[in-house]
C-alpha positions in Angstrom: 0.0 0.0 0.0 1.3 3.4 -1.0 1.2 5.5 2.2 2.3 8.6 0.4 -0.7 8.4 -1.9 -3.1 7.9 1.1 -1.5 10.9 2.9 -1.8 13.0 -0.2 -5.5 12.1 -0.6 -6.1 12.9 3.1 -4.4 16.2 2.7 -6.5 17.0 -0.3 -9.6 16.0 1.5 -8.8 18.2 4.4 -7.9 21.1 2.1 -11.2 20.7 0.2 -13.1 20.6 3.5 -11.4 23.8 4.7 -12.2 25.4 1.4 -15.8 24.3 1.5 -16.7 25.4 5.0 -17.5 29.1 5.4 -18.7 31.1 8.4 -21.3 33.9 7.9 -21.9 36.3 10.7 -25.3 37.2 12.0 -25.5 40.5 10.2 -24.2 39.0 6.9 -25.6 36.9 4.1 -23.7 35.0 1.4 -24.8 35.3 -2.2 -23.7 32.1 -4.0 -23.2 31.5 -7.8 -22.9 27.9 -8.9 -21.3 27.6 -12.3 -22.3 31.2 -12.9 -25.9 30.7 -12.0 -27.4 32.5 -9.0 -28.6 30.3 -6.2 -32.2 31.1 -5.2 -31.7 32.2 -1.6 -28.8 34.0 0.2 -27.2 31.7 2.7 -26.4 32.4 6.4 -25.9 33.2 9.1 -23.8 30.4 10.5 -21.8 27.7 8.7 -22.4 27.2 5.0 -20.9 24.7 2.5 -19.3 25.9 -0.7 -18.3 23.6 -3.5 -14.7 24.5 -4.3 -13.9 25.6 -7.9 -17.6 25.4 -8.7 -19.2 27.9 -6.4 -18.3 31.6 -6.1 -19.7 33.6 -3.2 -19.9 37.2 -1.9 -20.7 38.4 1.6 -23.2 41.3 1.9 -23.7 43.2 5.2 -27.3 43.8 6.3 -26.4 46.5 8.8 -27.6 50.1 8.4 -25.2 52.2 6.4 -24.7 56.0 7.1 -23.5 57.5 3.8 -22.4 61.1 3.7 -23.4 63.1 0.6 -20.7 65.6 -0.2 -21.7 69.3 -0.5 -23.7 70.0 -3.7 -23.9 73.3 -5.5 -27.6 74.1 -5.8 -29.6 77.0 -7.3 -33.0 77.2 -5.6 -36.2 78.1 -7.3 -35.8 81.8 -6.3 -32.3 81.9 -7.8 -30.2 81.7 -4.7 -26.9 79.7 -5.0 -26.3 77.5 -1.9 -24.1 74.5 -0.9 -26.0 71.7 0.7 -24.7 68.4 2.2 -26.7 65.5 3.6 -26.5 62.0 5.1 -28.4 59.0 3.8 -29.3 56.0 6.0 -30.0 52.7 4.1 -29.5 49.0 4.4 -29.6 45.9 2.1 -32.9 44.0 2.4 -32.4 41.7 -0.7 -28.7 40.6 -1.1 -29.3 38.8 -4.4 -30.7 41.9 -6.0 -28.0 44.1 -4.5 -25.3 41.9 -6.3 -27.0 41.1 -9.6 -29.1 44.2 -10.4 -26.4 46.9 -9.8 -22.6 46.6 -10.2 -21.7 48.5 -7.0 -24.7 49.4 -4.9 -22.8 51.6 -2.5 -21.4 53.8 -5.4 -24.8 53.7 -7.2 -26.7 54.8 -4.1 -24.2 57.6 -3.5 -24.5 59.0 -7.0 -28.3 58.7 -6.9 -28.4 60.6 -3.6 -26.4 63.4 -5.0 -28.5 63.8 -8.2 -31.7 63.5 -6.2 -30.6 66.1 -3.7 -29.8 68.6 -6.5 -33.0 67.9 -8.3 -35.4 68.2 -5.4 -33.7 71.2 -3.6 -33.5 73.0 -7.0 -37.4 73.0 -7.0 -37.7 74.6 -3.5 -37.3 78.2 -2.4 -34.7 79.3 0.1 -37.2 80.0 2.9 -38.7 76.6 2.5 -35.3 75.0 2.5 -34.5 76.7 5.8 -37.9 76.4 7.6 -39.4 73.1 6.3 -36.4 70.8 6.7 -38.4 67.8 8.0 -40.8 68.0 5.0 -37.8 68.1 2.5 -36.1 65.2 4.4 -39.3 63.0 4.1 -39.6 63.9 0.4 -35.9 62.9 -0.3 -36.3 59.7 1.6 -39.5 58.6 -0.3 -37.9 59.4 -3.7 -34.6 57.6 -3.0 -36.4 54.6 -1.5 -38.6 54.2 -4.5 -35.6 54.4 -6.9 -33.4 52.0 -4.9 -36.2 49.4 -4.3 -35.3 47.4 -7.5 -31.7 47.1 -6.2 -32.9 45.5 -2.9 -32.0 48.5 -0.9 -34.2 50.2 1.7 -33.6 53.9 2.4 -34.8 54.6 5.9 -33.9 58.3 6.3 -32.3 61.3 4.6 -31.1 64.3 6.7 -30.0 67.6 5.2 -27.1 68.5 7.5 -25.9 72.0 6.5 -27.0 74.8 4.2 -24.1 77.1 3.3 -25.4 80.5 2.2 -23.4 83.2 0.4 -22.0 86.0 2.6 -24.3 88.7 1.0 -27.3 86.5 1.6 -26.3 86.0 5.3 -26.0 89.8 5.7 -29.4 90.4 4.1 -31.0 87.8 6.3 -29.4 89.3 9.4 -30.8 92.7 8.4 -34.2 91.2 7.8 -34.2 89.4 11.2 -33.2 92.7 12.9 -36.0 94.6 11.2 -38.4 91.9 12.2 -37.3 92.1 15.9 -37.7 95.9 15.8 -41.2 95.6 14.3 -42.2 93.2 17.0 -40.8 95.4 19.7 -42.7 98.4 18.4 -45.9 96.4 18.2 -45.5 95.2 21.7 -44.8 98.8 22.9 -47.8 100.1 21.1 -50.0 97.4 22.5 -48.8 98.3 26.0 -49.5 102.0 25.5 -53.0 101.1 24.2 -53.8 98.9 27.2 -52.5 101.6 29.6 -54.6 104.3 27.9 -57.7 102.0 28.1 -57.1 101.5 31.8 -56.7 105.2 32.3 -60.0 105.8 30.5 -61.7 103.3 32.7 -60.2 104.9 35.8 -61.4 108.4 34.6 -64.9 107.0 34.1 -64.9 105.5 37.5 -63.7 108.7 39.2 -66.4 110.7 37.3 -69.1 108.4 38.8 -67.4 108.4 42.3 -65.6 111.8 42.8 -64.5 110.7 46.3 -62.1 108.2 44.7 -60.2 111.1 43.1 -59.7 112.6 46.5 -58.6 109.3 48.0 -56.1 108.9 45.2 -54.9 112.5 45.9 -54.2 111.7 49.5 -52.4 108.5 48.6 -50.1 110.4 46.3 -49.3 112.8 49.1 -48.5 109.9 51.4 -46.1 108.4 48.8 -44.3 111.7 48.3 -43.9 112.2 52.0 -42.4 108.7 52.3 -39.9 108.9 49.5 -38.6 112.5 50.1 -37.2 113.9 53.3 -37.4 117.5 52.2 -40.4 119.7 52.7 -42.9 119.6 49.8 -45.5 122.2 49.1 -48.6 120.6 47.4 -51.8 122.5 46.6 -54.9 121.2 48.2 -58.0 120.9 45.9 -61.0 123.1 46.9 -63.2 120.0 46.5 -61.3 118.3 49.4 -61.7 121.4 51.7 -65.4 121.8 50.8 -66.2 118.4 52.3 -65.0 119.6 55.7 -66.6 123.0 55.4 -70.0 121.5 54.7 -69.7 119.2 57.6 -68.9 122.2 59.9 -71.9 124.3 58.6 -74.2 121.4 59.4 -73.1 121.5 63.0 
């Protein structure tokens, strides 16, 4: 018996076994091609068997990917030039499609996100871009998700991170904000004066009905002045106040 031949066969068998057994992690799936034909279902997680020299396989991660979209030069609908960057969150839901439908799904998703960002933001006005960020994010997410669905990719969220405005536009917006603050301050001041005048009218009407209230207010004012100032203060006494005491004396 040729022991060298047996040892060689055992070595080849062990080598083939090592080449056949593959380990796929929990967040991965293996896309297998057998003689060039795609196997129906992606394999994994755990241990999978690959036929050496016949099967070719690729691992695809199912984890969420956060892809940064580089700053894009955009002209809004009201002809303002801005730079906008964003981040796209997506994951692979069908590994077979992600491998067979598109050559490089990461690169394709990145390019699609850039063109979609320029297209959608180019149809919005600057005020809408700055104030309705959530609405724009939802629109971007729905459009990207619809376009990447044939690739087996699910876009879960799109977030516009930063809008870079030209310097002259920043100065104009600062002046506009300052003018708005001044307008609100004047309105608040006018409303305060209006309310104070209304209260004064009410007080005057009340004193007209009850003249004694005016005299009591007069005495209260004298008391406040005497408390606040240590110097001697000469204050005229209204005739109406004196007449009350004179009439009481005549009755006696």
